[in-house]
C-alpha positions in Angstrom: 28.1 -20.7 15.3 26.9 -22.4 12.2 29.9 -23.9 10.3 28.2 -26.8 8.5 26.6 -24.8 5.7 29.7 -22.7 5.0 27.9 -19.4 5.6 30.0 -18.4 8.7 33.7 -18.0 9.4 35.2 -19.4 12.6 34.9 -16.1 14.4 31.1 -16.0 13.7 31.2 -13.3 11.1 29.0 -14.0 8.1 30.6 -14.7 4.8 27.5 -14.1 2.8 26.2 -10.9 1.2 22.6 -11.7 1.9 22.0 -8.4 3.8 23.3 -6.4 0.9 21.3 -8.5 -1.5 18.2 -7.7 0.6 18.8 -4.0 0.4 19.6 -4.0 -3.3 16.5 -6.2 -3.9 14.1 -3.8 -2.2 15.6 -0.7 -3.7 15.9 -2.3 -7.1 12.2 -3.1 -7.3 11.3 0.5 -6.7 13.8 1.7 -9.3 12.6 -0.8 -11.8 9.0 0.1 -11.3 9.8 3.8 -11.7 12.0 3.2 -14.7 9.3 1.1 -16.4 6.7 3.8 -16.0 9.0 6.4 -17.3 9.7 4.3 -20.3 6.3 2.9 -21.2 3.6 3.2 -18.6 2.3 0.9 -15.9 0.7 -1.7 -18.2 3.4 -1.9 -20.9 5.1 -5.2 -21.5 8.5 -3.7 -21.0 7.5 -2.3 -17.6 6.2 -5.7 -16.5 9.3 -7.6 -17.7 11.5 -5.1 -15.9 9.6 -5.4 -12.7 9.6 -9.3 -12.9 13.3 -9.3 -13.4 13.8 -7.0 -10.4 11.7 -9.2 -8.2 13.1 -12.5 -9.2 16.9 -12.0 -9.6 17.8 -12.9 -6.0 16.8 -16.5 -6.9 20.1 -16.7 -8.9 22.0 -15.4 -5.8 20.5 -18.1 -3.6 21.1 -20.8 -6.2 24.8 -19.9 -6.8 25.9 -18.2 -3.6 26.9 -19.6 -0.2 23.4 -19.2 1.2 21.1 -22.2 1.4 18.7 -22.4 -1.5 16.2 -24.7 0.2 15.0 -22.5 3.1 14.0 -23.6 6.6 10.5 -25.1 6.6 7.5 -23.4 8.0 5.3 -25.2 10.6 2.4 -27.2 9.2 -0.4 -24.6 9.9 1.6 -21.8 8.2 2.4 -24.1 5.3 -1.3 -24.8 5.0 -2.0 -21.1 5.0 0.4 -20.6 2.1 -1.1 -23.5 0.2 -4.6 -22.1 0.7 -3.6 -18.8 -0.6 -1.6 -20.2 -3.5 -4.2 -22.8 -4.4 -7.1 -20.3 -4.3 -5.1 -17.8 -6.4 -4.2 -20.4 -9.0 -7.7 -21.8 -9.3 -9.3 -18.4 -9.4 -7.1 -17.6 -12.4 -9.1 -20.1 -14.5 -12.2 -17.9 -14.1 -10.4 -14.6 -14.5 -11.4 -12.3 -17.4 -7.6 -11.7 -17.9 -6.4 -15.3 -17.3 -2.9 -14.8 -18.6 -2.3 -11.7 -16.5 -3.7 -13.4 -13.4 -1.6 -16.5 -13.9 1.6 -14.4 -14.4 0.9 -12.5 -11.2 0.2 -15.8 -9.3 3.6 -17.2 -10.4 5.4 -13.9 -9.5 3.7 -13.7 -6.1 4.5 -17.4 -5.2 8.1 -16.9 -6.3 8.3 -13.8 -4.1 6.9 -15.8 -1.1 9.7 -18.4 -1.7 12.3 -15.6 -1.8 11.0 -14.1 1.4 11.3 -17.4 3.1 14.9 -17.8 1.7 15.8 -14.4 3.1 14.4 -15.1 6.5 16.3 -18.5 6.6 19.6 -16.9 5.8 19.6 -13.5 7.6 20.8 -12.8 11.1 20.2 -9.7 13.2 23.2 -7.8 11.8 22.2 -8.6 8.2 18.6 -7.6 8.7 19.9 -4.2 9.9 22.4 -4.0 7.0 19.7 -4.7 4.4 17.2 -2.3 5.9 19.9 0.4 6.2 21.0 0.0 2.6 17.4 0.0 1.4 16.5 3.2 3.4 19.5 5.2 2.2 19.4 4.2 -1.5 15.6 4.6 -1.8 15.7 7.9 0.0 18.1 9.2 -2.6 15.8 7.9 -5.4 12.8 9.5 -3.8 14.4 12.9 -3.3 15.6 12.8 -7.0 12.1 11.9 -8.1 10.6 14.7 -6.0 13.0 17.2 -7.5 11.9 16.0 -11.0 8.2 15.7 -10.5 7.0 18.1 -7.9 5.0 21.2 -9.0 4.3 23.7 -6.2 0.7 23.9 -5.3 -0.1 20.3 -6.4 0.2 16.8 -4.8 3.6 15.2 -5.4 3.0 12.6 -8.1 0.5 14.6 -10.1 3.2 16.8 -11.7 4.0 14.4 -14.5 1.6 11.6 -13.6 4.3 9.0 -13.4 3.5 7.6 -9.9 0.3 7.9 -8.0 0.7 10.1 -4.8 -0.5 7.3 -2.6 2.1 4.9 -4.2 4.9 7.3 -3.4 3.6 7.6 0.2 3.3 3.8 0.5 7.0 3.4 -0.5 8.1 6.3 1.6 6.4 4.8 4.7 8.7 1.7 4.6 11.7 3.9 4.0 11.1 5.9 7.2 10.6 2.7 9.2 13.7 1.0 7.7 15.7 4.1 8.6 15.2 3.2 12.2 17.9 0.5 11.5 20.6 3.1 10.7 23.1 3.2 13.5 24.2 6.8 13.0 21.6 9.0 14.8 22.4 12.0 12.6 22.0 10.1 9.3 18.9 8.4 10.6 17.2 11.7 11.5 18.3 13.2 8.1 16.8 10.4 6.1 13.6 10.3 8.2 13.1 14.1 8.0 13.5 14.1 4.2 11.1 11.2 3.6 8.5 12.5 6.0 8.6 15.8 4.1 8.0 13.8 0.9 5.0 12.1 2.5 3.6 15.5 3.4 4.0 16.6 -0.2 1.9 13.6 -1.4 -1.0 14.7 0.9 -1.7 11.0 1.7 -3.7 11.0 4.9 -3.6 7.2 5.1 0.2 7.1 4.9 0.5 9.8 7.5 -1.8 7.9 10.0 -0.1 4.6 9.2 3.4 6.0 9.7 2.7 7.8 13.0 1.1 4.6 14.3 4.0 2.4 13.2 6.6 4.7 14.6 4.8 4.9 18.0 4.8 1.1 18.0 8.5 0.8 17.1 9.6 3.3 19.7 7.4 1.7 22.4 8.7 -1.8 21.7 12.3 -0.7 21.8 11.8 1.1 25.1 10.2 -2.1 26.6 13.0 -4.3 25.2 15.6 -2.0 26.9 13.7 -2.2 30.2 12.4 1.4 30.1 9.0 2.7 31.0 6.5 3.2 28.1 3.6 4.6 30.1 5.4 7.7 31.3 6.5 9.0 27.8 3.1 8.1 26.5 1.3 10.1 29.2 3.6 13.1 28.6 3.0 13.0 24.9 -0.8 12.7 25.4 -0.9 15.6 27.8 1.2 17.7 25.4 -1.0 16.8 22.5 -4.2 17.7 24.4 -2.7 21.0 25.5 -1.6 21.9 22.0 -5.0 21.2 20.7 -6.7 23.3 23.3 -4.3 26.3 22.7 -3.6 26.0 19.0 -6.5 23.9 17.8 -7.6 26.2 15.0 -4.1 26.7 13.7 -3.4 23.0 13.7 -6.7 22.2 11.9 -6.0 24.9 9.3 -2.5 23.5 8.7 -3.9 20.0 8.3 -6.6 21.2 6.0 -4.1 22.9 3.8 -2.0 19.8 3.4 -4.7 17.1 3.5 -7.7 18.9 2.0 -10.0 18.0 4.9 -12.8 20.4 3.9 -12.8 20.1 0.1 -15.7 18.4 -1.7 -13.7 15.7 -3.5 -11.2 14.7 -0.7 -12.8 16.2 2.4 -14.3 14.5 5.5 -17.7 14.4 4.0 -16.6 12.9 0.6 -17.3 9.2 1.6 -13.6 8.3 2.0 -12.8 10.3 -1.1 -15.5 8.5 -3.1 -14.2 5.1 -2.1 -17.4 3.9 -0.4 -19.0 3.2 -3.8 -15.9 1.2 -4.9 -16.0 -0.8 -1.7 -19.6 -1.7 -2.2 -19.0 -2.8 -5.8 -16.0 -4.9 -4.7 -18.1 -6.5 -2.0 -20.7 -7.4 -4.5 -18.1 -9.1 -6.6 -17.2 -11.2 -3.6 -20.8 -12.0 -2.7 -21.4 -13.4 -6.2 -18.1 -15.4 -6.2 -17.5 -16.3 -2.5 -15.6 -19.6 -2.9 -12.8 -19.0 -5.4 -13.3 -15.3 -6.4 -13.0 -13.7 -9.8 -9.3 -14.1 -10.5 -6.1 -12.9 -9.0 -5.5 -9.3 -9.9 -8.7 -9.2 -11.9 -11.1 -7.1 -9.8 -10.1 -3.9 -11.5 -11.3 -5.3 -14.8 -14.8 -5.9 -13.5 -15.6 -2.9 -11.3 -18.6 -0.9 -12.5 -17.3 2.7 -12.1 -13.9 2.9 -10.5 -10.4 1.9 -11.4 -9.7 0.0 -8.1 -11.3 -1.4 -5.0 -9.1 1.0 -2.9 -9.2 -1.6 -0.1 -6.8 -4.5 0.0 -9.0 -6.7 2.2 -12.0 -6.4 -0.1 -9.9 -6.9 -3.2 -8.4 -10.1 -1.8 -11.8 -11.4 -0.9 -13.2 -10.6 -4.3 -10.2 -12.0 -6.2 -9.4 -15.3 -4.4 -12.5 -16.0 -2.3 -13.0 -16.7 1.3 -10.6 -19.7 1.5 -7.7 -17.9 0.1 -8.4 -14.9 2.3 -8.5 -17.1 5.4 -5.0 -18.4 4.5 -3.7 -14.9 4.3 -5.4 -13.9 7.5 -3.7 -16.8 9.4 -0.3 -15.9 8.0 -0.8 -12.2 9.1 -1.9 -13.2 12.7 1.0 -15.6 13.0 3.6 -13.1 11.8 2.3 -10.4 14.2 2.6 -12.8 17.1 6.1 -13.9 16.2 7.5 -10.4 15.6 5.8 -9.1 18.7 7.5 -11.9 20.7 10.9 -11.2 19.1 10.5 -7.4 19.7 10.6 -8.0 23.4 14.1 -9.7 23.2 16.9 -7.1 23.6 19.1 -8.8 21.0 16.3 -8.9 18.4 14.3 -5.8 19.1 16.2 -3.6 16.7 14.9 -5.2 13.6 11.9 -7.1 15.0 10.3 -3.9 16.2 10.6 -2.4 12.7 8.9 -5.5 11.2 6.1 -5.4 13.7 5.6 -1.7 13.2 5.7 -2.3 9.4 2.9 -4.8 9.8 0.8 -2.4 11.8 1.4 0.4 9.3 0.8 -1.8 6.3 -2.4 -3.2 7.6 -3.7 0.3 8.2 -2.7 1.3 4.7 -4.4 -1.7 3.2 -7.7 -0.2 4.2 -7.2 2.3 1.4 -4.6 0.6 -0.9 -5.4 -1.5 -4.0 -3.9 -4.8 -2.7 -3.1 -6.6 0.5 -0.7 -9.1 -1.1 1.5 -7.5 -3.7 5.0 -7.6 -5.2 5.1 -4.4 -7.2 6.8 -2.2 -4.5 9.3 -2.6 -1.7 6.8 -2.0 1.1 4.7 -4.9 0.0 7.8 -7.1 -0.4 8.8 -6.2 3.2 5.3 -7.3 4.3 5.8 -10.6 2.6 9.1 -10.9 4.4 7.2 -10.4 7.6 4.7 -13.1 6.8 7.1 -15.9 5.6 8.7 -16.8 8.9 10.3 -20.3 9.1 9.8 -22.5 12.1 12.9 -21.1 13.9 15.0 -18.1 13.1 17.6 -16.2 15.1 17.7 -19.0 17.6 14.0 -18.4 18.6 12.1 -21.7 18.6 8.4 -21.7 18.0 6.0 -23.4 20.5 5.9 -27.1 19.9 9.3 -27.4 18.2 11.9 -29.5 20.0 15.6 -29.0 19.5 18.2 -31.6 20.5 19.8 -31.1 23.9 23.5 -31.7 24.6 25.1 -32.1 27.9 28.8 -31.7 28.7 29.5 -35.4 28.4 27.9 -35.8 25.0 29.9 -32.8 23.7 33.2 -34.3 24.9 32.2 -37.7 23.4 31.5 -36.0 20.0 34.8 -34.2 20.1 36.7 -37.4 20.8 35.0 -39.1 17.8 35.9 -36.2 15.6 39.6 -36.3 16.7 39.8 -40.0 16.0 38.3 -39.5 12.6 
C-alpha cells in the first residue's frame, strides 16, 4: 500500500481518477481530430490547435491532482534512447523545409512522451483496465456514429465525405478492438468488438486486418499461458480447421476476400506493388541515403517526396526524418518495451492489461509497414504505443534487472513502528 504520496486510501483503493483520465485522453484525441477535420481540414490552424489541446490537457491534471507530476525515472539506457530520439528530432528541425511545423511537432511529441511516462508511473492494474475500457466504449460509439454519417454503400468507409482516410479509421479501430479485451462483461466486450471489426471490414484496410488478427492471437495466447492453460492445443485445432476450410471452401473464401479487399484489382491488387507504395518507399529511402546522420526534419518527408503524399512506411519515414541515430533510439525503446510487456504478460495479476499492450505493440509494428509514421501523437493508437514505450524503471511492483529495492526483515519493521509511535 502506498500512503506516502496520498494516492491511496487505507484499504488500498485508489483515490485518483487517473484511469478515467487515460480513457478520456485517448478518446478525446480522436474526437478532437475528427472535429478539427470536419471544421477546417487536416492542415488548418484550428484543427492543429484543437489536437494540441486534446493531447496536452492531462498535464494540468497531473500538476493539480493527487497524482505525482514528476514520474518514476527510466533506467539509463532507456533515458539515452529517449534523448537520442528527442535530440535528433530537434536538430533535424533546423534543416527542415517546414522548420516551424517540425519544431511544433517535436515539442508536442516530447510532451506526449512525458505524459505517457506520467500515466505509467501512476496507473495500477485496475486503472489500466478502467482506462482501456472507457476508451473502447466511448470511441466505439464515436466510430459507429461516424460510420452512420460517412459510409456510402459500394465504397470504402472514409471515402464517402473524405473526412478521414480509410486506413486512419482502421488504425484507430484496431486499438479499440484490443482495448475492448479489458472489458469485464463478456457480452459487452463481444458487442464492441463485433461492431468495430465490422467497421474495419468496411474500410477494406488489409494491413489493419492482418495486424488485428495477429494482435488478437497474441493476446489470447498470452492470457492462456498466464492462466496455466495450454496454447499448443488450441493453436493446432485452429490450424487444422483453417486448412480444412481452405481445402473445402478455398474459392469462396478467396472471392469474399477479393470483394472486400480488392485483391485482383489493378490499383490495389496483389500485383500493384503494395498499392503503388514501392515507389514511395524508394523515394523515402533516397531521402535517408542523402541525409543519413540527422535526416531532413521531423514531419518533413511529405514535403520533399517526388511523386507521393507520404512514405506509407513508418520505419522509412523515421529514418528519413531524424536519421540513423534517432532511429536507433526509437528501436531500443521498442525492443525494451516488448521485452517488459512480454514478461509482465506471463504474470497472472498483470496479464489482463500487459497482454493487451504487448499485442498492441505487435499490431502497431505491423501497421507501421504501411502507415505514415512510427512515432505519432495524432491518434489514440499511436498514443497507446507511446504508453507502451515509456515504461519507468519499476511499475506494478515488477523490478527491472539490475534495480535493487531495500529489504526489510521483521525486526526492522517493528523498530520502525516503535519509532513512529514515540514520534
